[in-house]
C-alpha positions in Angstrom: 84.8 44.4 -13.8 87.7 42.3 -12.5 91.5 42.5 -12.6 93.9 39.3 -13.2 97.8 39.4 -12.7 99.5 36.9 -13.9 102.5 35.5 -11.9 103.3 38.9 -10.5 106.9 39.5 -9.3 106.8 43.0 -7.8 105.5 42.8 -4.1 105.1 46.7 -4.6 103.5 46.7 -7.5 101.0 43.9 -6.7 100.1 45.5 -3.6 99.4 48.9 -5.3 97.3 47.0 -7.6 95.2 45.3 -5.2 94.8 48.9 -3.3 93.4 50.3 -6.7 91.0 47.5 -6.9 90.1 47.8 -3.3 89.3 51.7 -3.8 86.8 50.7 -7.1 85.3 47.9 -5.7 86.6 45.6 -8.1 87.8 41.8 -7.7 91.6 40.7 -8.0 93.1 37.3 -9.0 96.4 36.5 -8.7 97.7 33.6 -11.0 100.1 31.6 -9.0 103.3 31.4 -9.2 103.9 35.1 -7.4 107.8 35.8 -7.4 107.0 36.7 -3.5 105.5 35.3 -0.5 102.2 37.4 0.8 104.1 38.3 4.0 106.3 40.3 2.0 106.7 43.8 4.1 106.8 45.7 0.3 103.8 43.6 -0.7 101.8 45.0 2.9 103.0 48.2 2.6 102.1 49.4 -0.8 98.5 47.4 -0.3 98.2 49.1 3.3 95.0 48.7 5.1 93.7 48.6 1.6 94.1 44.6 1.6 91.4 43.5 3.8 89.0 45.8 1.5 89.9 44.2 -1.9 88.2 40.6 -3.1 91.2 38.4 -3.8 91.3 35.0 -5.6 94.2 33.1 -6.0 94.6 30.3 -8.5 97.2 27.4 -8.4 98.2 27.9 -12.2 97.2 29.7 -15.4 95.5 26.3 -16.3 93.1 26.6 -13.4 92.4 30.3 -13.9 91.2 29.5 -17.1 89.0 26.6 -16.3 87.4 29.1 -13.8 87.3 31.8 -16.5 85.6 29.6 -19.1 83.2 27.7 -16.6 82.2 31.7 -15.6 82.2 32.8 -19.2 84.4 35.8 -18.8 86.0 37.8 -21.2 89.7 38.5 -20.6 91.5 41.6 -22.1 95.4 41.8 -22.2 97.0 44.7 -21.5 100.5 44.3 -23.5 103.0 46.0 -25.4 102.8 43.7 -28.4 99.1 44.5 -29.4 98.7 46.9 -32.3 94.6 48.0 -30.7 94.7 50.9 -28.2 93.3 50.3 -24.7 91.1 53.8 -25.4 89.3 51.9 -28.8 88.1 48.9 -27.2 84.5 48.7 -25.9 84.8 47.0 -22.6 82.2 44.6 -20.5 81.2 44.9 -17.2 82.2 40.9 -17.2 85.7 41.7 -18.7 88.7 40.6 -16.9 91.7 43.1 -17.7 95.5 40.7 -17.4 98.5 41.8 -16.3 101.5 40.2 -17.3 104.8 39.7 -15.2 106.5 42.8 -14.6 109.9 40.8 -15.8 108.3 39.2 -18.9 104.7 39.7 -19.9 102.6 36.8 -20.4 103.6 33.5 -22.5 102.7 33.4 -25.8 100.2 30.5 -24.9 98.4 32.9 -22.6 98.3 36.0 -24.8 96.4 33.4 -27.3 93.8 32.6 -25.1 92.9 36.7 -24.6 89.6 37.5 -26.2 91.5 41.1 -26.9 95.3 42.3 -26.8 95.5 45.9 -25.7 98.2 48.1 -26.1 98.5 51.4 -24.1 100.0 53.6 -26.9 103.6 55.6 -25.1 106.5 57.6 -26.7 108.5 55.8 -29.3 111.5 54.4 -28.2 110.4 53.5 -24.7 109.5 49.8 -23.4 106.6 50.3 -21.1 104.8 51.5 -18.3 104.8 50.5 -14.6 102.4 47.8 -14.5 100.6 49.6 -11.4 99.9 52.6 -13.9 99.0 50.4 -16.7 96.4 48.8 -14.5 95.1 52.1 -13.3 95.0 53.6 -16.8 93.0 50.6 -18.3 90.6 50.1 -15.0 89.9 54.1 -15.4 88.9 53.4 -19.0 86.7 50.1 -18.2 85.1 51.7 -15.2 84.1 54.9 -17.2 82.7 52.9 -20.6 80.9 50.5 -18.1 79.8 52.9 -15.3 81.1 50.2 -12.7 82.7 52.2 -10.5 81.3 53.2 -6.8 78.7 55.7 -7.1 78.4 58.4 -4.5 
């Protein structure tokens, strides 16, 4: 199981997601350009000292990420408010990559079209969306529950 962030633009959310990845031993990918430098104090503060404990791969562009993913044969699962299928009804695989879009704009249509699955976290009607870090935690929690790929103690 892996997480990919498409052009993240809020450093605190990115740091929080990377901390989640560190704690659950999940690799993370950042698809550039990000809306902040990795030296950003908010990013570092949210990630705390966990950033050294997570495997982070930075991809220069969407096309380079897609090339890498296709060569590796990983399935791409997009979390989006524009999906019809619930994240709870999906059968995750150990080699899936959970993709989360920009906090401000999600992902472009071409990125959504490249996903093998598009899933939504159902929320109360009339509300727009969850915080991206919260959505990552919910979906990753379900994925590791199903696949048993969480750290065992």
